[in-house]
C-alpha positions as CSV (number, residue, x, y, z in Angstrom):
1,M,142.4,146.5,27.6
2,S,142.6,145.5,31.0
3,A,144.8,142.4,32.4
4,P,142.3,139.3,32.5
5,E,141.4,138.6,36.1
6,V,143.4,135.9,38.3
7,P,141.1,133.3,39.6
8,A,141.3,133.4,43.6
9,T,141.8,129.7,42.9
10,Y,145.5,130.0,41.7
11,F,148.5,131.4,43.9
12,R,152.3,131.9,42.1
13,K,153.8,134.3,44.9
14,G,152.8,132.8,48.3
15,F,150.3,134.0,50.7
16,G,152.4,136.5,52.6
17,L,153.3,134.2,55.2
18,K,157.1,134.0,54.9
19,A,157.3,135.9,58.4
20,D,155.8,133.1,59.7
21,V,157.6,130.0,58.3
22,V,161.2,131.7,58.0
23,G,162.0,129.9,61.6
24,E,160.9,126.8,60.9
25,L,162.1,126.6,57.5
26,S,166.0,127.7,59.2
27,A,165.4,125.0,61.7
28,D,164.4,122.2,59.4
29,Y,167.6,123.0,56.9
30,N,170.1,125.3,57.8
31,G,173.6,123.7,58.9
32,L,176.5,125.2,61.3
33,V,178.9,123.4,59.9
34,V,178.4,125.0,56.1
35,D,178.4,128.4,58.1
36,T,181.5,127.4,59.7
37,L,183.1,126.6,56.3
38,R,182.1,129.7,54.5
39,E,183.7,131.9,57.0
40,H,186.8,130.1,57.1
41,D,187.0,130.5,52.9
42,Y,185.4,127.4,52.4
43,T,187.7,125.4,54.1
44,L,188.0,123.2,57.3
45,V,191.0,121.4,58.6
46,V,191.1,118.7,61.3
47,D,194.0,116.9,61.9
48,D,195.0,115.7,58.6
49,V,191.9,115.9,56.7
50,T,191.2,119.4,54.5
51,I,187.6,119.6,53.6
52,R,187.0,122.1,50.7
53,L,183.5,122.9,49.9
54,A,182.7,124.5,46.4
55,K,181.7,128.3,46.5
56,E,178.3,127.7,45.0
57,F,176.2,124.7,46.1
58,G,173.3,123.3,47.7
59,F,169.6,124.8,47.5
60,C,169.2,127.4,44.7
61,Y,166.5,130.0,44.8
62,G,163.9,128.1,43.0
63,V,164.3,125.5,45.6
64,E,164.0,127.7,48.6
65,R,160.6,129.3,46.9
66,A,159.4,126.4,46.2
67,V,159.7,124.9,49.7
68,E,159.1,128.1,51.5
69,Y,155.5,127.9,49.0
70,A,154.9,124.6,50.6
71,Y,155.4,125.5,54.0
72,Q,153.3,128.7,54.0
73,T,150.4,126.8,52.2
74,R,150.5,124.5,55.1
75,R,150.1,127.5,57.6
76,K,147.5,129.2,55.2
77,F,145.2,125.8,54.8
78,P,145.6,124.1,58.3
79,D,142.5,122.2,58.2
80,R,142.6,121.1,54.4
81,R,143.7,118.5,52.5
82,L,147.1,119.4,50.8
83,L,148.4,117.1,47.9
84,L,151.6,117.4,45.8
85,V,151.9,116.4,42.3
86,G,154.8,114.2,42.6
87,E,158.4,115.4,44.5
88,I,158.4,119.2,44.9
89,I,162.1,118.6,44.6
90,H,164.4,115.8,43.9
91,N,165.7,115.2,47.6
92,P,164.2,112.8,49.7
93,H,164.3,114.5,53.0
94,V,162.7,117.6,52.2
95,N,159.9,115.4,50.5
96,D,159.6,113.3,53.5
97,K,159.7,116.4,55.8
98,L,156.6,117.7,53.9
99,R,155.3,114.4,54.3
100,G,155.5,114.8,57.9
101,M,153.5,118.1,57.5
102,G,150.6,116.3,56.1
103,I,151.3,116.6,52.8
104,E,150.2,114.0,50.8
105,I,152.8,113.7,47.7
106,L,151.1,112.1,44.7
107,P,153.1,109.5,42.7
108,L,153.7,109.4,39.4
109,R,152.9,106.6,36.8
110,G,155.0,104.4,34.7
111,D,154.1,106.9,31.8
112,G,154.6,110.2,34.0
113,T,151.3,111.0,34.6
114,V,149.2,111.5,38.0
115,D,145.8,110.0,38.7
116,F,143.6,113.2,39.9
117,G,140.6,110.8,40.1
118,S,140.4,111.0,44.3
119,I,140.9,115.1,44.1
120,L,138.1,117.3,45.2
121,P,137.0,120.9,44.8
122,E,138.0,121.5,48.2
123,D,141.5,120.3,48.2
124,V,144.6,122.2,47.9
125,V,147.3,121.0,45.3
126,I,151.0,122.2,44.9
127,L,152.3,122.3,41.9
128,P,156.4,120.9,42.4
129,A,159.2,123.5,41.2
130,F,159.7,121.4,38.1
131,G,156.0,122.4,36.7
132,V,153.2,120.2,35.4
133,T,152.4,119.5,31.9
134,I,149.5,121.7,30.2
135,A,147.2,118.7,30.3
136,A,147.8,117.9,33.7
137,F,147.5,121.7,34.9
138,E,144.1,122.2,32.7
139,A,143.0,118.7,34.3
140,L,143.5,120.3,37.9
141,R,141.8,123.5,36.6
142,A,138.4,121.6,35.5
143,I,138.5,120.0,39.2
144,G,138.2,123.4,40.8
145,C,141.0,123.2,43.5
146,V,143.0,125.8,44.8
147,L,146.3,125.6,43.1
148,V,149.7,126.8,44.7
149,D,152.1,126.9,41.7
150,T,155.8,126.5,42.4
151,T,157.4,126.2,39.1
152,C,161.0,127.6,39.0
153,G,161.4,131.0,36.9
154,S,164.2,129.8,35.2
155,V,161.7,126.7,34.0
156,L,159.4,129.3,32.8
157,N,161.8,130.9,30.8
158,V,162.6,127.6,28.7
159,W,158.8,127.2,28.3
160,K,158.8,130.7,26.7
161,R,161.5,129.7,24.2
162,V,160.1,126.4,23.2
163,D,156.7,128.5,22.8
164,A,158.3,131.2,20.5
165,Y,159.9,128.1,18.6
166,A,156.5,126.2,18.2
167,R,154.6,129.2,17.1
168,D,157.1,130.1,14.6
169,G,157.0,126.4,13.2
170,F,160.0,125.1,14.5
171,T,160.5,121.8,16.5
172,A,162.0,122.4,20.0
173,L,165.0,119.8,20.0
174,I,165.6,119.5,23.9
175,H,168.5,118.2,25.6
176,G,166.9,116.7,28.7
177,K,165.8,113.1,29.7
178,Y,162.1,112.7,28.5
179,Y,161.0,111.0,31.0
180,H,161.9,113.7,33.8
181,E,158.9,115.7,35.1
182,E,160.5,119.0,33.8
183,T,160.9,118.0,30.6
184,R,157.8,116.3,30.0
185,A,156.4,119.9,31.6
186,T,158.2,121.8,29.0
187,A,158.1,119.6,25.7
188,S,154.0,119.9,26.5
189,Q,154.0,123.8,25.6
190,V,154.7,123.1,21.6
191,M,151.4,121.4,22.1
192,K,149.5,124.3,22.2
193,Y,150.1,124.7,18.6
194,P,148.6,123.0,15.7
195,G,151.5,120.7,14.4
196,G,153.6,121.4,17.2
197,S,156.7,119.2,17.5
198,Y,159.7,118.3,19.6
199,L,162.6,115.7,19.8
200,I,164.2,115.2,23.1
201,V,168.0,114.0,23.5
202,R,169.7,112.8,26.2
203,D,172.8,113.5,25.3
204,M,175.9,114.2,22.7
205,S,175.5,110.6,21.3
206,E,171.9,110.9,20.8
207,A,172.5,114.4,19.2
208,H,175.1,112.6,17.1
209,E,172.2,110.3,16.1
210,V,170.0,113.2,14.7
211,C,172.8,114.6,13.1
212,D,172.8,111.4,10.8
213,Y,169.5,111.7,10.1
214,I,169.9,115.2,9.1
215,E,172.8,114.3,6.9
216,G,171.1,111.5,5.4
217,R,173.2,108.5,7.1
218,A,170.5,106.7,8.9
219,D,167.1,105.4,7.9
220,R,163.9,106.2,9.2
221,E,162.9,102.7,11.2
222,T,165.9,102.7,12.9
223,F,165.5,106.5,14.1
224,M,161.9,106.2,15.2
225,A,162.6,103.1,16.9
226,K,165.1,104.9,18.9
227,F,163.2,107.9,19.6
228,G,160.0,107.1,19.5
229,K,159.1,107.5,23.4
230,A,160.9,111.0,23.0
231,A,159.5,112.7,20.4
232,S,155.9,114.2,19.8
233,P,153.1,112.5,18.5
234,G,153.0,112.2,14.9
235,F,156.7,113.1,14.9
236,D,158.3,112.9,11.0
237,P,161.8,113.4,11.1
238,D,161.7,114.3,7.2
239,V,159.4,117.0,8.1
240,H,160.1,118.0,11.7
241,L,164.0,118.2,11.4
242,Q,164.0,120.8,8.7
243,R,163.5,123.5,11.2
244,I,164.8,122.9,14.6
245,G,165.2,125.3,18.0
246,V,167.3,124.1,20.4
247,A,166.4,124.5,24.1
248,N,167.4,122.2,27.1
249,Q,166.3,121.0,30.6
250,T,167.4,123.4,33.2
251,T,169.6,121.2,35.0
252,M,171.5,119.3,32.2
253,L,175.4,119.5,31.9
254,A,176.0,123.1,30.5
255,K,178.8,122.8,28.4
256,E,177.3,119.6,26.4
257,S,173.9,121.7,25.9
258,L,176.3,124.3,24.0
259,A,177.9,121.4,22.2
260,I,174.7,119.7,21.3
261,G,173.3,123.1,19.6
262,E,176.7,123.7,17.7
263,E,176.7,120.2,16.4
264,V,173.3,120.0,15.1
265,G,173.5,123.9,13.7
266,R,177.0,122.5,11.7
267,A,175.1,119.7,10.4
268,M,172.4,121.8,9.1
269,E,174.6,123.9,7.4
270,R,176.5,121.0,5.9
271,V,173.2,120.1,4.2
272,H,171.3,123.4,3.8
273,G,174.0,126.1,3.6
274,A,175.0,128.9,5.9
275,E,171.8,131.0,4.9
276,A,169.7,128.0,5.5
277,R,171.1,127.6,8.7
278,A,170.4,131.4,9.5
279,L,166.8,131.2,8.4
280,H,165.7,127.9,10.1
281,F,168.1,127.1,12.9
282,R,168.0,128.7,16.8
283,T,169.9,127.8,19.8
284,F,169.9,129.7,23.0
285,D,171.5,128.5,26.6
286,T,168.5,127.8,28.9
287,I,170.6,126.3,31.7
288,C,169.4,128.3,35.2
289,S,172.0,130.8,36.6
290,A,172.1,128.4,39.7
291,T,173.0,125.5,37.9
292,Q,175.7,127.3,35.8
293,E,177.0,128.7,39.0
294,R,177.4,125.4,40.8
295,Q,178.8,123.6,38.0
296,D,181.1,126.5,37.0
297,A,182.5,126.3,41.1
298,V,182.9,122.8,41.2
299,I,185.1,123.6,37.8
300,D,186.7,126.0,40.0
301,L,187.6,123.8,42.7
302,L,188.9,121.0,40.7
303,Q,191.7,123.3,39.9
304,E,193.1,122.7,43.4
305,P,194.8,119.0,44.2
306,L,192.0,116.6,45.7
307,D,192.1,113.1,46.5
308,V,188.4,112.5,46.4
309,M,185.4,114.7,45.4
310,V,182.0,113.8,47.7
311,V,178.6,115.4,45.7
312,I,175.6,115.1,48.0
313,G,172.1,115.0,46.5
314,G,169.0,112.7,45.5
315,Y,170.1,110.2,43.0
316,N,167.1,111.1,41.0
317,S,168.1,114.9,40.8
318,S,169.5,116.0,37.3
319,N,171.8,118.6,38.4
320,T,173.5,116.4,41.1
321,I,174.1,113.7,38.4
322,S,175.5,116.6,36.2
323,L,177.7,117.5,39.2
324,A,179.2,114.2,39.7
325,A,179.8,113.5,35.9
326,L,181.8,116.8,35.7
327,C,183.8,115.5,39.0
328,A,184.1,112.5,37.7
329,E,186.3,113.6,34.8
330,K,189.1,114.8,37.2
331,V,189.1,112.9,40.7
332,P,187.4,109.6,42.0
333,T,184.2,110.9,42.5
334,Y,181.2,109.3,45.2
335,H,177.8,111.1,44.5
336,I,175.9,109.9,47.8
337,E,172.4,110.6,48.5
338,D,173.3,111.7,51.9
339,A,175.5,111.2,55.0
340,H,174.2,107.8,55.7
341,G,175.6,106.7,52.1
342,I,179.3,107.2,54.3
343,D,179.7,104.3,56.8
344,P,182.4,105.4,59.2
345,D,182.5,102.0,61.3
346,E,182.9,99.8,58.2
347,G,185.0,102.4,56.0
348,T,183.0,102.2,53.2
349,V,180.8,104.8,50.9
350,H,177.7,103.7,49.0
351,Y,177.2,105.8,46.1
352,R,175.6,106.2,42.9
353,V,178.2,105.8,40.1
354,A,179.0,109.0,38.0
355,G,177.9,108.9,34.2
356,V,176.4,105.0,34.4
357,K,172.4,105.1,34.6
358,H,170.9,103.9,37.6
359,V,173.8,102.1,38.8
360,E,174.8,102.0,42.7
361,A,178.0,100.5,44.3
362,T,179.5,100.4,47.6
363,Q,183.4,100.8,48.0
364,S,185.5,100.1,50.7
365,G,188.7,101.8,51.7
366,W,187.8,105.0,49.5
367,L,188.9,107.6,51.7
368,P,192.8,107.0,51.4
369,E,194.6,105.9,55.0
370,G,198.5,107.2,56.3
371,R,198.6,109.9,54.6
372,P,197.2,113.8,54.4
373,V,193.9,113.7,52.6
374,R,192.1,116.7,50.7
375,V,188.3,115.9,50.1
376,G,186.3,118.2,47.8
377,V,182.4,118.7,48.8
378,T,179.9,120.0,47.0
379,A,175.8,119.2,46.8
380,G,172.8,119.6,44.0
381,A,170.9,122.6,44.2
382,S,168.0,120.7,46.0
383,T,170.2,119.6,48.7
384,P,169.9,121.3,52.1
385,N,172.8,122.7,54.3
386,N,172.3,120.5,57.2
387,K,172.7,117.5,55.1
388,I,176.1,118.7,54.0
389,G,177.1,119.1,57.6
390,E,175.8,115.8,58.1
391,T,178.1,114.6,55.3
392,V,181.8,116.6,56.6
393,G,180.8,114.7,60.1
394,R,180.8,111.2,58.8
395,I,184.0,111.7,56.1
396,L,185.9,112.8,59.2
397,A,184.7,109.9,61.4
398,T,186.1,107.9,58.7
399,R,189.2,108.7,59.6
400,G,188.6,108.9,63.4
401,L,188.0,112.3,63.8
402,T,185.1,114.5,65.0
403,L,184.3,118.3,64.6
């Protein structure tokens, strides 16, 4: 049997225009400072300030691909209205650049959905690297507009995993943020199957609450009050926690995802026995390789003596938040959205507090004075190199130095 014909209005592999946009992409996002750091073993020494850059940082392949496809789409359809379903990635500068190219970003509503009422068949709609829910995809296909799908391959791998769970009658227990675009899209995959179910846990603390319910230490009403928004419609913990398959949002803290899987598996084994665990519990590490590499590189960097750590990336960037959490375990850490978070004239840094949801602060005297200082730097997978270079410049300026 021949493969089904792919409609001419759906594109996942660009338009063969990479050579036409590569120069523009390089001009918009590359950075000479980062190139210099790479050439000198990821180290820059200026007077008594040493900058150490993690060896894996910034744009990953999935992000590069998504941004490149957006540029190709603009080049392919210069006279068409281009719409993007939410932010293409969680970096304000990249999204602002796309707006400057005439790509309209459709905002997410409070419930995480987008109003497609204004989209016309002649429009071109770009799907973000996070992917979209099945319902959103079907709604867009029904409109008949051109769809350019930039969903990251690592996200697609998670979709395949939860699809298999649902097909085999397992509840997908997803380590992620229930409101995040990627996790919403992943969770929607189980709804293709009658009776498909999912439950989303944010961290180990919430995973422990799931374990408590499995082991009979929690009541149904309290459990559903806590997880109602993070569970599939009609979720019944007495039924749907009998067979569990663990997956995760690709940008979460890898060691926590693995620990959650192990903790839930142990709880099931304590209640039902080892044989039942083998039959009714599955877990796989679905953290993407780029996320893992950046976390591993930070762990390696933290083995060195550092005075502070600067982590660059959007405040809503999950993988950047995870990097900051790792760093904060070892050294004073400042998660800044971009270089403007550092004010050399005032000697302050404005940052997102690691490990505390939606809390920002401004700190004076954050960079030690009167002695040599070592500053570690890394960036989330959606942060372009030029923003890293600008940050290095402001770190040095805080000590009255220039590149």
